[in-house]
C-alpha positions as CSV (number, residue, x, y, z in Angstrom):
1,M,0.0,0.0,0.0
2,R,2.9,2.4,0.9
3,K,4.6,1.6,-2.4
4,R,1.4,2.2,-4.3
5,M,0.9,5.6,-2.6
6,M,4.5,6.6,-3.4
7,T,4.0,5.7,-7.1
8,L,0.8,7.6,-7.3
9,T,2.3,10.6,-5.6
10,L,5.3,10.6,-8.1
11,F,2.9,10.3,-11.0
12,I,0.8,13.3,-9.8
13,C,4.0,15.4,-9.2
14,V,5.4,14.5,-12.6
15,S,2.1,15.3,-14.4
16,F,1.7,18.5,-12.5
17,A,5.3,19.6,-13.3
18,L,5.1,18.8,-16.9
19,S,1.6,20.2,-17.5
20,G,2.3,23.3,-15.4
21,C,5.1,24.5,-17.7
22,G,2.7,24.5,-20.6
23,K,5.5,23.0,-22.8
24,A,4.9,19.3,-22.6
25,S,2.3,17.5,-24.8
26,K,0.5,14.4,-23.7
27,Q,2.7,12.3,-26.0
28,E,5.8,13.8,-24.5
29,I,4.6,12.9,-21.0
30,I,3.9,9.4,-22.0
31,E,7.3,9.0,-23.6
32,S,9.1,10.7,-20.6
33,E,11.6,8.6,-18.5
34,Y,9.6,9.4,-15.3
35,Y,6.4,8.1,-16.8
36,Q,8.0,4.9,-18.1
37,K,9.5,4.2,-14.6
38,L,6.1,4.7,-13.1
39,Q,4.6,2.3,-15.6
40,D,7.2,-0.3,-14.7
41,Q,6.5,0.1,-11.0
42,N,2.7,-0.1,-11.5
43,K,3.1,-3.3,-13.5
44,K,5.3,-4.8,-10.8
45,L,2.8,-3.9,-8.1
46,S,0.0,-5.3,-10.2
47,Q,1.8,-8.6,-10.5
48,D,2.6,-8.7,-6.8
49,L,-1.1,-8.1,-6.0
50,K,-2.2,-11.0,-8.2
51,K,0.3,-13.3,-6.5
52,S,-0.9,-12.1,-3.1
53,R,-4.5,-12.8,-4.0
54,A,-3.6,-16.2,-5.4
55,R,-1.9,-17.0,-2.1
56,E,-4.9,-15.8,-0.1
57,D,-7.3,-17.9,-2.3
58,S,-5.1,-20.9,-1.8
59,L,-5.0,-20.3,2.0
60,D,-8.8,-19.8,2.1
61,K,-9.3,-23.1,0.3
62,K,-7.0,-25.0,2.7
63,I,-8.8,-23.4,5.7
64,K,-12.2,-24.4,4.2
65,E,-11.0,-28.0,3.7
66,I,-9.7,-28.1,7.3
67,H,-13.0,-26.8,8.6
68,E,-14.9,-29.4,6.5
69,Y,-12.7,-32.3,7.7
70,T,-12.8,-31.3,11.3
71,G,-16.6,-30.7,11.0
72,D,-17.0,-34.3,9.8
73,Q,-14.9,-35.5,12.7
74,K,-17.0,-33.5,15.1
75,L,-20.2,-35.0,13.7
76,A,-18.7,-38.5,13.9
77,S,-18.1,-37.8,17.5
78,Y,-21.7,-36.6,18.0
79,K,-23.0,-39.7,16.4
80,K,-21.0,-41.9,18.7
81,E,-22.1,-39.9,21.8
82,V,-25.8,-39.8,20.8
83,A,-25.9,-43.5,20.0
84,G,-24.9,-44.3,23.5
85,S,-27.0,-41.8,25.3
86,T,-30.6,-41.5,26.5
87,I,-32.3,-38.4,25.1
88,S,-34.6,-37.2,27.8
89,K,-36.0,-34.0,26.2
90,T,-36.0,-32.2,22.9
91,D,-36.6,-28.5,22.4
92,F,-38.0,-27.1,19.1
93,V,-38.0,-23.5,18.0
94,R,-39.2,-21.8,14.9
95,I,-36.8,-19.0,13.7
96,Q,-38.1,-16.3,11.4
97,K,-36.0,-13.5,10.2
98,G,-33.5,-14.2,12.9
99,K,-36.0,-14.1,15.7
100,V,-37.6,-16.9,17.8
101,Y,-41.2,-17.2,16.7
102,K,-42.6,-20.3,18.6
103,S,-41.1,-22.9,20.8
104,F,-42.1,-26.4,21.9
105,A,-40.5,-28.9,24.3
106,V,-41.3,-32.6,24.5
107,T,-40.1,-35.6,26.5
108,N,-42.1,-38.0,24.3
109,E,-39.8,-41.0,23.6
110,P,-40.8,-41.6,19.9
111,V,-40.2,-38.0,19.1
112,C,-36.8,-37.8,20.9
113,K,-35.9,-41.1,19.1
114,F,-36.7,-39.6,15.7
115,V,-34.6,-36.5,16.3
116,K,-31.8,-38.6,17.7
117,N,-32.0,-40.6,14.4
118,I,-31.5,-37.3,12.4
119,V,-28.1,-36.8,14.1
120,Q,-27.1,-40.4,13.6
121,N,-28.0,-40.6,10.0
122,S,-27.3,-37.1,8.5
123,Y,-24.7,-36.8,5.8
124,R,-22.8,-33.9,4.3
125,I,-23.9,-32.0,1.2
126,I,-21.3,-30.6,-1.2
127,G,-21.9,-27.4,-3.1
128,L,-24.2,-25.7,-0.6
129,T,-23.1,-23.1,2.0
130,V,-24.8,-21.9,5.1
131,T,-25.1,-18.5,3.4
132,D,-27.1,-20.1,0.6
133,L,-29.4,-21.7,3.1
134,R,-30.0,-18.5,5.0
135,E,-30.8,-16.6,1.8
136,K,-33.2,-19.2,0.5
137,Y,-34.9,-20.5,3.7
138,H,-34.9,-17.5,6.0
139,G,-38.6,-17.9,6.6
140,N,-38.5,-21.7,7.2
141,I,-36.0,-22.5,9.9
142,Y,-36.3,-24.7,13.0
143,S,-33.8,-25.1,15.8
144,Y,-33.7,-28.6,17.4
145,A,-31.9,-29.2,20.7
146,L,-31.5,-32.8,22.1
147,I,-30.8,-33.0,25.8
148,D,-29.5,-36.2,27.3
149,E,-29.7,-37.5,30.8
150,D,-26.5,-35.7,31.7
151,N,-27.8,-32.4,30.3
152,T,-25.4,-32.6,27.4
153,T,-27.1,-30.7,24.5
154,Y,-26.8,-31.3,20.8
155,E,-28.2,-28.4,18.8
156,F,-28.8,-28.0,15.1
157,K,-30.9,-25.9,12.7
158,V,-33.1,-27.4,10.0
159,Y,-33.5,-25.3,6.8
160,G,-36.4,-26.1,4.4
161,N,-37.3,-29.7,4.5
162,S,-34.0,-31.5,4.9
163,Y,-30.9,-29.3,5.2
164,I,-29.1,-29.3,8.6
165,V,-26.4,-27.1,10.1
166,F,-25.0,-28.1,13.5
167,D,-24.4,-25.2,15.9
168,Q,-20.9,-26.5,16.7
169,I,-20.1,-27.2,13.0
170,P,-21.2,-23.9,11.3
171,E,-19.0,-24.5,8.2
172,N,-20.7,-27.6,6.9
173,V,-24.2,-28.4,5.5
174,Y,-25.7,-31.8,6.1
175,C,-28.9,-33.5,5.1
176,F,-31.6,-35.8,6.5
177,N,-34.8,-36.3,4.5
178,N,-37.9,-34.8,6.1
179,A,-36.0,-33.4,9.1
180,S,-38.5,-30.6,9.4
181,V,-41.4,-32.9,10.0
182,I,-41.3,-32.5,13.8
183,G,-41.3,-28.7,13.7
184,D,-44.0,-28.7,11.0
185,G,-46.3,-30.8,13.2
186,L,-45.6,-29.4,16.7
187,I,-45.0,-25.7,16.2
188,D,-47.8,-23.3,15.3
189,A,-47.8,-22.2,11.7
190,V,-47.3,-18.5,10.9
191,N,-50.7,-18.5,9.3
192,V,-53.2,-20.8,11.0
193,K,-55.1,-22.8,8.4
194,H,-58.9,-23.4,8.9
195,Y,-60.4,-26.8,7.9
196,P,-64.0,-27.4,7.0
197,S,-64.1,-30.6,9.1
198,Y,-62.0,-32.7,11.4
199,L,-61.4,-35.2,8.6
200,E,-59.5,-32.6,6.5
201,R,-57.5,-31.5,9.6
202,L,-56.6,-35.1,10.4
203,A,-55.6,-35.7,6.8
204,D,-53.2,-32.7,6.9
205,A,-51.5,-33.8,10.1
206,S,-47.7,-34.1,9.9
207,L,-47.5,-36.3,13.0
208,I,-49.5,-38.9,14.9
209,I,-48.0,-39.4,18.3
210,T,-48.6,-41.9,21.1
211,D,-46.4,-42.8,24.0
212,Q,-45.0,-45.7,22.0
213,K,-45.2,-44.8,18.4
214,L,-44.7,-41.9,15.9
215,K,-46.5,-42.0,12.6
216,F,-46.5,-39.5,9.7
217,N,-48.8,-37.8,7.1
218,E,-49.2,-40.9,4.9
219,T,-50.8,-42.7,7.8
220,A,-52.9,-39.6,8.8
221,V,-54.4,-39.6,5.2
222,Q,-55.3,-43.3,5.5
223,V,-57.0,-42.8,8.8
224,S,-59.0,-39.9,7.5
225,D,-60.1,-41.9,4.5
226,L,-61.3,-44.8,6.7
227,L,-63.4,-42.4,8.7
228,Q,-65.2,-40.8,5.7
229,N,-68.4,-42.7,6.4
230,A,-68.5,-42.2,10.1
231,K,-71.8,-41.0,11.7
232,A,-72.4,-38.7,14.6
233,D,-73.1,-40.4,17.9
234,K,-75.4,-38.5,20.2
235,K,-74.4,-40.6,23.2
236,K,-71.7,-39.3,25.7
237,H,-69.0,-41.8,26.6
238,D,-66.3,-42.0,29.2
239,T,-63.1,-42.0,27.2
240,A,-60.7,-42.5,30.1
241,K,-59.9,-46.1,29.1
242,W,-60.0,-45.5,25.3
243,T,-56.8,-45.5,23.2
244,E,-55.8,-42.0,22.3
245,Y,-53.8,-41.0,19.2
246,R,-52.7,-37.3,19.0
247,F,-52.7,-35.8,15.5
248,Y,-50.6,-32.6,15.1
249,T,-51.4,-30.3,12.2
250,Q,-49.2,-27.2,12.1
251,G,-49.2,-26.9,15.9
252,T,-52.9,-27.8,16.2
253,L,-53.7,-30.9,18.3
254,T,-56.6,-33.1,17.4
255,S,-57.1,-36.2,19.5
256,L,-58.7,-39.4,18.1
257,S,-59.8,-41.8,20.9
258,I,-61.1,-45.2,20.0
259,S,-63.1,-47.5,22.2
260,E,-61.6,-50.9,22.9
261,E,-65.0,-52.4,22.4
262,G,-67.8,-51.4,20.0
263,T,-67.7,-49.0,17.2
264,S,-67.5,-45.6,18.9
265,F,-64.7,-43.0,18.7
266,C,-64.2,-39.5,19.9
267,I,-62.6,-36.4,18.3
268,T,-61.3,-33.8,20.8
269,D,-60.3,-30.4,19.3
270,K,-57.6,-28.1,20.6
271,K,-60.1,-26.4,23.0
272,G,-60.9,-29.7,24.6
273,S,-64.4,-30.0,23.0
274,Q,-65.4,-33.6,22.4
275,K,-67.6,-35.0,19.6
276,F,-68.6,-38.7,19.4
277,Y,-69.0,-40.8,16.2
278,T,-69.5,-44.3,15.1
279,A,-67.8,-46.1,12.3
280,S,-67.8,-49.7,11.0
281,E,-66.0,-52.3,13.1
282,K,-63.9,-53.1,10.0
283,S,-62.7,-49.4,9.6
284,L,-61.8,-49.0,13.2
285,S,-59.9,-52.4,13.2
286,K,-57.9,-51.2,10.2
287,I,-57.1,-47.9,11.9
288,K,-55.9,-49.6,15.0
289,K,-53.5,-51.7,12.9
290,L,-52.2,-48.6,11.1
291,L,-51.5,-46.8,14.3
292,K,-50.2,-49.8,16.2
């Protein structure tokens, strides 16, 4: 930089001196010894600058490779640690434009197991950067945090449907198909969708959760189809001993409780209001097998 300033200063001085006399033409300035020396110096500085940039690019590339390699090592360590741990709780957060929008925490074993599986089976994606993800998916980001029995926390962000960036490995982008499904189901949507009936809401559920199992939208659609011919039941029933299945549709919980005997079932909405229906024994039997 100092050399460059000196060269520029000399050039200005020479130009001023020659033009100030009113005797030197533009061609004479160009052909002058001073000008030629300045040209040589500028050429040398330009070549030095190109070499410096090349060295910096090479160094940046090596640093990136080191980050990627150490990131993969860190994830391998995560996978080993998570495999041998008991995840007791998982926190979920929706992030929108850099701010926390909604959060949800669960201790449900099937949910924790699914998120644990994301860590254990994610793989690195080449050609995508964290900057790319932030620009494309700034409105659709979830933060997941697995907490084991020793309070060790494993945190990562899910961009779009499947892209993952671990908080402790910020240089690398990983992938796990449908990683966003837990956030999609449990956390309130930005714009709450209204459904004409409980069947449409069930069919749009991302998750079906019990204390033993976790099912996804494909099963929810099948359950909804099997209940299409259900009829309203005016009787009130005690559902305390009925089997409950919790359907989560963009943060909205709808419970389906099925009687162990008979053909009755109950739909409980997010406000706790109950409605009873009857369906064929065959349909309810198929539903129980789907949700088993």
